[in-house]
N, CA, C and O atoms as CSV, one atom per row, in Angstrom:
chain,resi,resn,atom,element,x,y,z
A,1,MET,N,N,39.646,32.583,26.939
A,1,MET,CA,C,39.079,32.334,28.451
A,1,MET,C,C,39.038,31.091,28.379
A,1,MET,O,O,38.568,30.586,27.360
A,2,PRO,N,N,39.363,30.538,29.096
A,2,PRO,CA,C,39.028,29.451,29.430
A,2,PRO,C,C,37.900,28.739,29.395
A,2,PRO,O,O,37.836,29.170,28.244
A,3,SER,N,N,36.728,27.923,29.539
A,3,SER,CA,C,35.876,27.182,30.046
A,3,SER,C,C,34.888,27.589,31.507
A,3,SER,O,O,33.773,28.098,31.620
A,4,HIS,N,N,35.751,27.164,32.365
A,4,HIS,CA,C,35.695,27.262,33.277
A,4,HIS,C,C,35.701,28.546,33.908
A,4,HIS,O,O,35.432,28.666,35.103
A,5,ASP,N,N,35.969,29.432,33.231
A,5,ASP,CA,C,36.359,30.922,33.705
A,5,ASP,C,C,34.494,31.608,33.190
A,5,ASP,O,O,33.648,32.272,33.789
A,6,GLU,N,N,34.568,31.054,31.965
A,6,GLU,CA,C,33.224,31.769,32.097
A,6,GLU,C,C,32.108,30.900,32.894
A,6,GLU,O,O,30.947,31.281,32.746
A,7,ARG,N,N,32.216,30.365,33.288
A,7,ARG,CA,C,31.306,29.548,34.124
A,7,ARG,C,C,30.727,30.689,35.300
A,7,ARG,O,O,29.584,30.993,35.642
A,8,ALA,N,N,32.265,31.222,35.796
A,8,ALA,CA,C,32.301,31.585,37.123
A,8,ALA,C,C,32.025,32.319,37.425
A,8,ALA,O,O,31.644,32.515,38.579
A,9,TYR,N,N,32.089,33.371,36.249
A,9,TYR,CA,C,31.936,35.258,35.735
A,9,TYR,C,C,30.256,35.225,34.993
A,9,TYR,O,O,29.836,36.253,34.460
A,10,ARG,N,N,29.487,34.090,35.028
A,10,ARG,CA,C,28.375,33.905,34.327
A,10,ARG,C,C,27.677,34.749,35.440
A,10,ARG,O,O,28.096,34.813,36.596
A,11,VAL,N,N,26.054,35.687,34.751
A,11,VAL,CA,C,25.873,36.677,35.749
A,11,VAL,C,C,24.595,36.486,34.765
A,11,VAL,O,O,24.619,36.653,33.545
A,12,THR,N,N,23.297,36.039,35.670
A,12,THR,CA,C,21.575,36.238,34.793
A,12,THR,C,C,21.268,37.559,35.480
A,12,THR,O,O,21.580,37.962,36.601
A,13,ARG,N,N,20.758,37.970,34.763
A,13,ARG,CA,C,19.575,39.293,35.866
A,13,ARG,C,C,18.158,39.197,34.582
A,13,ARG,O,O,18.304,39.142,33.361
A,14,SER,N,N,17.004,39.200,35.264
A,14,SER,CA,C,16.200,39.069,35.110
A,14,SER,C,C,15.511,40.516,34.929
A,14,SER,O,O,15.819,41.362,35.768
A,15,LYS,N,N,14.445,40.942,33.726
A,15,LYS,CA,C,13.941,41.575,33.665
A,15,LYS,C,C,13.411,42.681,34.546
A,15,LYS,O,O,13.633,43.862,34.275
A,16,GLU,N,N,12.670,42.279,35.662
A,16,GLU,CA,C,11.909,42.661,36.778
A,16,GLU,C,C,12.900,43.378,37.647
A,16,GLU,O,O,12.411,43.649,38.744
A,17,GLY,N,N,13.895,43.690,37.526
A,17,GLY,CA,C,14.876,43.855,38.253
A,17,GLY,C,C,16.283,42.871,39.462
A,17,GLY,O,O,16.382,41.659,39.275
A,18,PRO,N,N,17.507,43.755,40.926
A,18,PRO,CA,C,17.208,42.304,41.092
A,18,PRO,C,C,16.701,41.578,42.405
A,18,PRO,O,O,16.064,42.161,43.282
A,19,THR,N,N,17.074,40.175,42.444
A,19,THR,CA,C,16.026,39.446,43.223
A,19,THR,C,C,15.827,40.329,44.453
A,19,THR,O,O,16.149,41.499,44.660
A,20,LEU,N,N,15.183,39.401,45.228
A,20,LEU,CA,C,14.961,39.892,47.351
A,20,LEU,C,C,16.750,39.367,47.378
A,20,LEU,O,O,17.682,40.130,47.630
A,21,ALA,N,N,16.880,37.850,47.041
A,21,ALA,CA,C,18.242,37.856,47.020
A,21,ALA,C,C,19.284,38.666,47.197
A,21,ALA,O,O,20.156,38.635,48.064
A,22,GLU,N,N,19.115,39.419,46.272
A,22,GLU,CA,C,20.261,40.010,45.659
A,22,GLU,C,C,20.307,41.201,46.518
A,22,GLU,O,O,21.391,41.709,46.804
A,23,GLN,N,N,18.921,41.791,47.048
A,23,GLN,CA,C,18.698,43.144,47.240
A,23,GLN,C,C,18.805,43.472,49.140
A,23,GLN,O,O,18.857,44.529,49.769
A,24,LYS,N,N,18.803,41.988,49.593
A,24,LYS,CA,C,19.527,42.115,50.964
A,24,LYS,C,C,20.925,41.851,51.217
A,24,LYS,O,O,21.710,42.206,52.097
A,25,SER,N,N,21.026,40.948,49.937
A,25,SER,CA,C,22.581,40.952,50.012
A,25,SER,C,C,23.602,42.601,50.025
A,25,SER,O,O,24.534,42.892,50.774
A,26,GLN,N,N,22.956,43.456,48.864
A,26,GLN,CA,C,23.586,44.427,48.794
A,26,GLN,C,C,22.794,45.329,49.799
A,26,GLN,O,O,23.559,46.268,50.016
A,27,LEU,N,N,21.877,45.482,50.377
A,27,LEU,CA,C,21.238,46.097,52.099
A,27,LEU,C,C,23.131,45.183,52.896
A,27,LEU,O,O,24.140,45.887,52.852
A,28,ALA,N,N,23.168,44.670,53.106
A,28,ALA,CA,C,23.988,44.217,54.745
A,28,ALA,C,C,25.308,45.071,53.998
A,28,ALA,O,O,25.835,46.108,54.402
A,29,ARG,N,N,25.675,44.191,52.662
A,29,ARG,CA,C,26.700,45.772,52.601
A,29,ARG,C,C,26.732,47.168,52.595
A,29,ARG,O,O,27.798,47.773,52.707
A,30,LEU,N,N,25.472,47.828,52.455
A,30,LEU,CA,C,24.984,49.082,52.276
A,30,LEU,C,C,26.187,49.129,54.072
A,30,LEU,O,O,27.372,49.337,54.333
A,31,LYS,N,N,24.832,48.771,54.897
A,31,LYS,CA,C,24.965,49.130,56.433
A,31,LYS,C,C,26.302,48.444,56.771
A,31,LYS,O,O,27.098,49.306,57.142
A,32,GLN,N,N,26.980,46.894,56.783
A,32,GLN,CA,C,28.864,47.276,56.470
A,32,GLN,C,C,29.056,48.689,56.144
A,32,GLN,O,O,28.895,49.291,57.206
A,33,ASP,N,N,29.354,49.630,55.087
A,33,ASP,CA,C,30.134,50.268,54.391
A,33,ASP,C,C,30.181,51.832,55.345
A,33,ASP,O,O,31.123,52.586,55.589
A,34,LEU,N,N,28.806,51.885,55.701
A,34,LEU,CA,C,27.387,53.145,56.548
A,34,LEU,C,C,28.776,52.959,57.922
A,34,LEU,O,O,29.547,53.912,58.036
A,35,GLU,N,N,28.986,51.633,58.928
A,35,GLU,CA,C,30.045,51.879,60.166
A,35,GLU,C,C,31.179,52.141,59.584
A,35,GLU,O,O,31.999,53.005,59.897
A,36,GLN,N,N,31.209,51.560,58.927
A,36,GLN,CA,C,33.070,51.605,58.534
A,36,GLN,C,C,32.943,53.218,57.996
A,36,GLN,O,O,33.930,53.937,58.145
A,37,PHE,N,N,32.233,53.539,57.633
A,37,PHE,CA,C,32.591,55.465,57.072
A,37,PHE,C,C,32.465,55.995,58.130
A,37,PHE,O,O,33.344,56.791,58.464
A,38,LYS,N,N,31.148,55.704,59.178
A,38,LYS,CA,C,30.778,56.380,60.675
A,38,LYS,C,C,32.321,56.274,61.653
A,38,LYS,O,O,32.620,57.250,62.340
A,39,SER,N,N,33.469,54.714,61.641
A,39,SER,CA,C,34.207,54.694,62.577
A,39,SER,C,C,35.218,55.595,61.906
A,39,SER,O,O,35.915,56.062,62.808
A,40,ARG,N,N,35.647,56.089,60.631
A,40,ARG,CA,C,36.236,56.635,60.081
A,40,ARG,C,C,36.530,58.613,60.024
A,40,ARG,O,O,37.460,59.316,59.630
A,41,GLN,N,N,35.065,58.908,60.698
A,41,GLN,CA,C,34.460,59.664,60.373
A,41,GLN,C,C,34.538,60.588,59.311
A,41,GLN,O,O,34.820,61.784,59.253
A,42,ALA,N,N,34.167,59.599,58.359
A,42,ALA,CA,C,33.781,60.748,57.396
A,42,ALA,C,C,33.035,61.331,56.935
A,42,ALA,O,O,31.934,61.358,57.486
A,43,GLY,N,N,33.199,61.935,55.955
A,43,GLY,CA,C,31.824,63.818,55.690
A,43,GLY,C,C,30.371,63.382,55.792
A,43,GLY,O,O,29.996,62.240,56.058
A,44,GLY,N,N,29.638,64.386,55.558
A,44,GLY,CA,C,28.369,64.380,56.248
A,44,GLY,C,C,27.992,63.612,54.795
A,44,GLY,O,O,27.571,62.463,54.657
A,45,ALA,N,N,28.220,64.411,53.970
A,45,ALA,CA,C,27.524,64.194,52.538
A,45,ALA,C,C,27.689,62.995,52.381
A,45,ALA,O,O,26.733,62.424,51.856
A,46,ILE,N,N,28.704,62.272,52.683
A,46,ILE,CA,C,28.700,60.264,51.694
A,46,ILE,C,C,27.653,60.175,52.977
A,46,ILE,O,O,26.539,60.414,52.511
A,47,LEU,N,N,27.556,59.939,54.343
A,47,LEU,CA,C,27.202,59.371,55.647
A,47,LEU,C,C,25.359,59.712,55.217
A,47,LEU,O,O,24.549,58.839,55.530
A,48,GLY,N,N,25.021,60.576,54.745
A,48,GLY,CA,C,23.823,61.181,54.318
A,48,GLY,C,C,23.368,60.901,53.284
A,48,GLY,O,O,22.173,61.177,53.177
A,49,SER,N,N,24.305,59.992,51.586
A,49,SER,CA,C,23.645,59.611,51.086
A,49,SER,C,C,23.682,58.183,50.918
A,49,SER,O,O,23.023,57.602,50.055
A,50,LEU,N,N,24.541,57.545,51.834
A,50,LEU,CA,C,24.463,55.913,52.374
A,50,LEU,C,C,23.225,55.934,52.719
A,50,LEU,O,O,22.238,55.249,52.451
A,51,GLN,N,N,23.564,57.350,53.724
A,51,GLN,CA,C,21.710,56.107,54.650
A,51,GLN,C,C,20.218,56.901,53.918
A,51,GLN,O,O,19.045,56.607,54.148
A,52,GLU,N,N,20.564,57.591,53.321
A,52,GLU,CA,C,19.367,57.585,51.904
A,52,GLU,C,C,19.306,56.563,51.009
A,52,GLU,O,O,18.402,56.743,50.194
A,53,ARG,N,N,20.104,55.259,50.801
A,53,ARG,CA,C,20.174,54.671,49.911
A,53,ARG,C,C,19.620,53.229,50.832
A,53,ARG,O,O,18.715,52.425,50.608
A,54,ILE,N,N,20.661,53.351,51.985
A,54,ILE,CA,C,20.204,52.134,52.318
A,54,ILE,C,C,18.343,51.973,52.720
A,54,ILE,O,O,17.663,50.947,52.749
A,55,ARG,N,N,17.904,53.517,53.009
A,55,ARG,CA,C,16.085,53.584,53.722
A,55,ARG,C,C,15.568,52.905,52.271
A,55,ARG,O,O,14.685,52.056,52.149
A,56,GLU,N,N,16.372,53.525,51.209
A,56,GLU,CA,C,15.382,53.150,50.018
A,56,GLU,C,C,15.299,51.450,49.855
A,56,GLU,O,O,14.246,50.852,50.078
A,57,LEU,N,N,16.509,50.778,49.450
A,57,LEU,CA,C,16.837,49.921,49.638
A,57,LEU,C,C,16.016,49.019,50.697
A,57,LEU,O,O,15.530,47.912,50.466
A,58,GLU,N,N,15.976,49.658,51.776
A,58,GLU,CA,C,14.870,48.348,52.921
A,58,GLU,C,C,13.768,48.627,52.532
A,58,GLU,O,O,13.018,47.652,52.487
A,59,ALA,N,N,13.283,49.687,52.184
A,59,ALA,CA,C,11.273,49.539,51.542
A,59,ALA,C,C,11.571,48.828,50.679
A,59,ALA,O,O,10.989,47.752,50.544
A,60,SER,N,N,12.538,49.212,49.869
A,60,SER,CA,C,12.236,47.785,48.316
A,60,SER,C,C,12.202,46.581,49.026
A,60,SER,O,O,11.330,45.798,48.650
A,61,VAL,N,N,12.793,46.284,49.793
A,61,VAL,CA,C,13.170,44.752,50.365
A,61,VAL,C,C,11.496,44.182,51.282
A,61,VAL,O,O,10.687,43.263,51.402
A,62,ALA,N,N,11.736,45.101,51.574
A,62,ALA,CA,C,10.376,45.205,52.203
A,62,ALA,C,C,8.466,45.307,51.055
A,62,ALA,O,O,7.288,44.980,51.194
A,63,ARG,N,N,9.133,45.802,50.304
A,63,ARG,CA,C,7.851,45.548,48.902
A,63,ARG,C,C,8.278,44.381,48.844
A,63,ARG,O,O,7.446,43.681,49.421
A,64,ALA,N,N,9.060,43.803,48.495
A,64,ALA,CA,C,9.266,43.010,47.886
A,64,ALA,C,C,9.007,41.572,49.053
A,64,ALA,O,O,8.563,40.480,48.696
A,65,GLU,N,N,9.312,41.848,50.118
A,65,GLU,CA,C,8.806,40.671,51.021
A,65,GLU,C,C,6.833,40.716,50.973
A,65,GLU,O,O,6.111,39.730,50.822
A,66,ASN,N,N,6.496,41.791,51.107
A,66,ASN,CA,C,4.972,41.558,51.065
A,66,ASN,C,C,4.578,41.497,49.473
A,66,ASN,O,O,3.365,41.433,49.275
A,67,ALA,N,N,4.923,41.501,48.991
A,67,ALA,CA,C,4.288,40.932,47.819
A,67,ALA,C,C,4.228,39.229,47.682
A,67,ALA,O,O,3.262,38.474,47.578
A,68,ARG,N,N,5.821,38.944,47.733
A,68,ARG,CA,C,5.571,37.279,47.639
A,68,ARG,C,C,5.052,36.818,48.710
A,68,ARG,O,O,4.678,35.646,48.663
A,69,THR,N,N,4.854,37.637,50.082
A,69,THR,CA,C,3.740,36.410,51.095
A,69,THR,C,C,2.141,36.740,50.581
A,69,THR,O,O,1.240,35.997,50.971
A,70,LEU,N,N,1.916,37.612,49.906
A,70,LEU,CA,C,0.462,37.480,49.237
A,70,LEU,C,C,0.208,36.832,48.333
A,70,LEU,O,O,-0.914,36.357,48.154
A,71,ASP,N,N,1.420,36.627,47.379
A,71,ASP,CA,C,1.465,35.605,45.989
A,71,ASP,C,C,1.465,34.135,46.513
A,71,ASP,O,O,1.163,33.201,45.770
A,72,ARG,N,N,1.841,33.952,47.920
A,72,ARG,CA,C,1.863,32.718,48.565
A,72,ARG,C,C,0.360,32.158,49.372
A,72,ARG,O,O,-0.205,31.072,49.503
A,73,GLU,N,N,0.208,33.005,49.631
A,73,GLU,CA,C,-1.120,33.151,50.360
A,73,GLU,C,C,-2.107,33.161,49.216
A,73,GLU,O,O,-3.133,32.481,49.230
A,74,ALA,N,N,-1.772,33.922,48.272
A,74,ALA,CA,C,-2.711,33.604,46.826
A,74,ALA,C,C,-2.845,32.783,46.252
A,74,ALA,O,O,-3.820,32.465,45.571
A,75,ARG,N,N,-1.425,32.025,46.490
A,75,ARG,CA,C,-1.385,30.206,45.297
A,75,ARG,C,C,-2.035,29.712,46.555
A,75,ARG,O,O,-3.185,29.394,46.249
A,76,ARG,N,N,-1.804,29.488,47.923
A,76,ARG,CA,C,-2.981,28.639,48.768
A,76,ARG,C,C,-4.381,28.498,49.063
A,76,ARG,O,O,-5.067,27.582,49.516
A,77,ASP,N,N,-4.619,29.750,48.651
A,77,ASP,CA,C,-5.860,30.032,48.637
A,77,ASP,C,C,-6.626,29.421,47.314
A,77,ASP,O,O,-7.552,28.614,47.402
A,78,GLY,N,N,-6.186,29.843,46.281
A,78,GLY,CA,C,-6.670,29.292,44.703
A,78,GLY,C,C,-6.136,27.963,44.690
A,78,GLY,O,O,-6.806,27.384,43.834
A,79,SER,N,N,-5.279,27.135,45.176
A,79,SER,CA,C,-5.279,25.535,45.222
A,79,SER,C,C,-6.024,24.639,46.321
A,79,SER,O,O,-6.203,23.422,46.360
A,80,SER,N,N,-6.421,25.732,47.258
A,80,SER,CA,C,-7.437,25.430,48.155
A,80,SER,C,C,-8.260,24.834,47.481
A,80,SER,O,O,-8.351,23.624,47.274
A,81,GLU,N,N,-8.987,25.804,47.058
A,81,GLU,CA,C,-10.655,25.836,46.005
A,81,GLU,C,C,-10.240,24.943,44.800
A,81,GLU,O,O,-9.955,25.707,43.878
A,82,GLY,N,N,-10.164,24.311,44.615
A,82,GLY,CA,C,-9.454,23.905,43.367
A,82,GLY,C,C,-9.337,22.468,43.503
A,82,GLY,O,O,-8.877,21.705,42.654
A,83,SER,N,N,-9.961,22.053,45.066
A,83,SER,CA,C,-8.473,20.798,45.178
A,83,SER,C,C,-10.448,19.913,45.467
A,83,SER,O,O,-10.667,19.252,46.482
A,84,GLY,N,N,-11.036,20.032,44.887
A,84,GLY,CA,C,-13.104,19.597,45.367
A,84,GLY,C,C,-13.023,18.339,44.462
A,84,GLY,O,O,-13.215,17.205,44.902
A,85,GLY,N,N,-12.795,18.551,43.469
A,85,GLY,CA,C,-12.835,17.434,42.357
A,85,GLY,C,C,-11.880,16.668,42.015
A,85,GLY,O,O,-10.773,16.638,42.551
A,86,ALA,N,N,-12.419,15.697,40.684
A,86,ALA,CA,C,-11.165,14.869,40.045
A,86,ALA,C,C,-10.098,15.914,39.681
A,86,ALA,O,O,-10.420,17.010,39.224
A,87,GLU,N,N,-8.779,15.542,39.899
A,87,GLU,CA,C,-8.125,16.708,39.541
A,87,GLU,C,C,-6.686,15.103,38.651
A,87,GLU,O,O,-6.238,14.120,39.241
A,88,VAL,N,N,-6.409,15.567,37.094
A,88,VAL,CA,C,-6.252,15.327,36.238
A,88,VAL,C,C,-4.417,16.241,36.216
A,88,VAL,O,O,-4.223,17.446,36.059
A,89,ARG,N,N,-3.460,15.248,36.411
A,89,ARG,CA,C,-2.511,15.964,36.821
A,89,ARG,C,C,-1.314,15.371,35.424
A,89,ARG,O,O,-1.419,14.192,35.087
A,90,SER,N,N,-0.553,16.010,34.916
A,90,SER,CA,C,0.555,15.057,33.725
A,90,SER,C,C,1.837,15.232,34.680
A,90,SER,O,O,2.105,16.168,35.432
A,91,THR,N,N,2.672,13.838,34.377
A,91,THR,CA,C,3.585,13.734,35.347
A,91,THR,C,C,4.989,14.685,34.358
A,91,THR,O,O,5.713,15.492,34.941
A,92,SER,N,N,5.149,14.355,32.736
A,92,SER,CA,C,5.807,14.488,31.991
A,92,SER,C,C,4.911,13.723,31.069
A,92,SER,O,O,3.842,13.157,31.296
A,93,SER,N,N,5.912,13.900,29.502
A,93,SER,CA,C,5.087,14.000,28.457
A,93,SER,C,C,5.294,12.693,27.908
A,93,SER,O,O,4.489,12.159,27.145
A,94,ARG,N,N,6.344,12.186,28.281
A,94,ARG,CA,C,6.300,10.195,27.233
A,94,ARG,C,C,5.169,10.115,28.786
A,94,ARG,O,O,4.602,9.055,28.522
A,95,PHE,N,N,4.505,10.609,30.252
A,95,PHE,CA,C,3.739,9.517,31.087
A,95,PHE,C,C,2.233,9.989,30.462
A,95,PHE,O,O,2.057,11.038,29.844
A,96,PRO,N,N,1.252,9.044,30.740
A,96,PRO,CA,C,-0.327,9.291,30.540
A,96,PRO,C,C,-0.386,10.273,31.789
A,96,PRO,O,O,0.615,10.591,32.430
A,97,PRO,N,N,-1.777,10.752,32.083
A,97,PRO,CA,C,-1.987,11.824,32.914
A,97,PRO,C,C,-2.363,11.066,34.409
A,97,PRO,O,O,-2.827,9.946,34.193
A,98,ARG,N,N,-2.305,11.294,35.423
A,98,ARG,CA,C,-2.762,10.843,36.079
A,98,ARG,C,C,-4.078,10.659,36.779
A,98,ARG,O,O,-4.657,11.661,36.359
A,99,GLY,N,N,-4.815,10.146,37.447
A,99,GLY,CA,C,-6.336,10.330,38.037
A,99,GLY,C,C,-6.664,9.089,38.515
A,99,GLY,O,O,-5.838,8.216,38.782
A,100,THR,N,N,-7.623,9.010,38.605
A,100,THR,CA,C,-8.165,7.389,38.661
A,100,THR,C,C,-8.694,6.745,37.494
A,100,THR,O,O,-9.340,7.126,36.518
A,101,PRO,N,N,-7.864,4.819,38.195
A,101,PRO,CA,C,-7.669,4.348,36.155
A,101,PRO,C,C,-9.498,4.598,36.342
A,101,PRO,O,O,-10.266,5.030,37.202
A,102,THR,N,N,-9.577,3.980,34.850
A,102,THR,CA,C,-11.313,3.761,34.381
A,102,THR,C,C,-11.346,2.043,33.954
A,102,THR,O,O,-10.268,1.741,33.441
A,103,ARG,N,N,-11.788,1.499,33.993
A,103,ARG,CA,C,-12.038,-0.308,33.702
A,103,ARG,C,C,-12.760,0.016,32.264
A,103,ARG,O,O,-13.411,0.786,31.558
A,104,ILE,N,N,-12.293,-0.846,32.384
A,104,ILE,CA,C,-12.972,-1.242,30.586
A,104,ILE,C,C,-13.276,-2.229,30.778
A,104,ILE,O,O,-12.292,-2.910,31.063
A,105,THR,N,N,-14.854,-3.191,30.801
A,105,THR,CA,C,-15.316,-4.312,30.445
A,105,THR,C,C,-15.897,-4.719,29.682
A,105,THR,O,O,-16.149,-5.923,29.674
């Protein structure tokens, strides 16, 4: 297999499961499938299981979005508390840390 094919089919999976974007994409596909099955007048068992899966996925997306919102708020609250003092940050291992310059006289 050529190297460009390997890159095209490379899939990274996180250990926590599918990401929020993947879940939203899957939810959109399932809703489209449901509409197609309804237009074809498919059996009730197929529609029922698909609707149940959509409900589960919607709940999972809602939980993930809620957790993401809470995480953002926690980071915002944590960053505003720590800005009171002199903060020293490092830009890279090649450069010295940033901060207030000190003069040696």
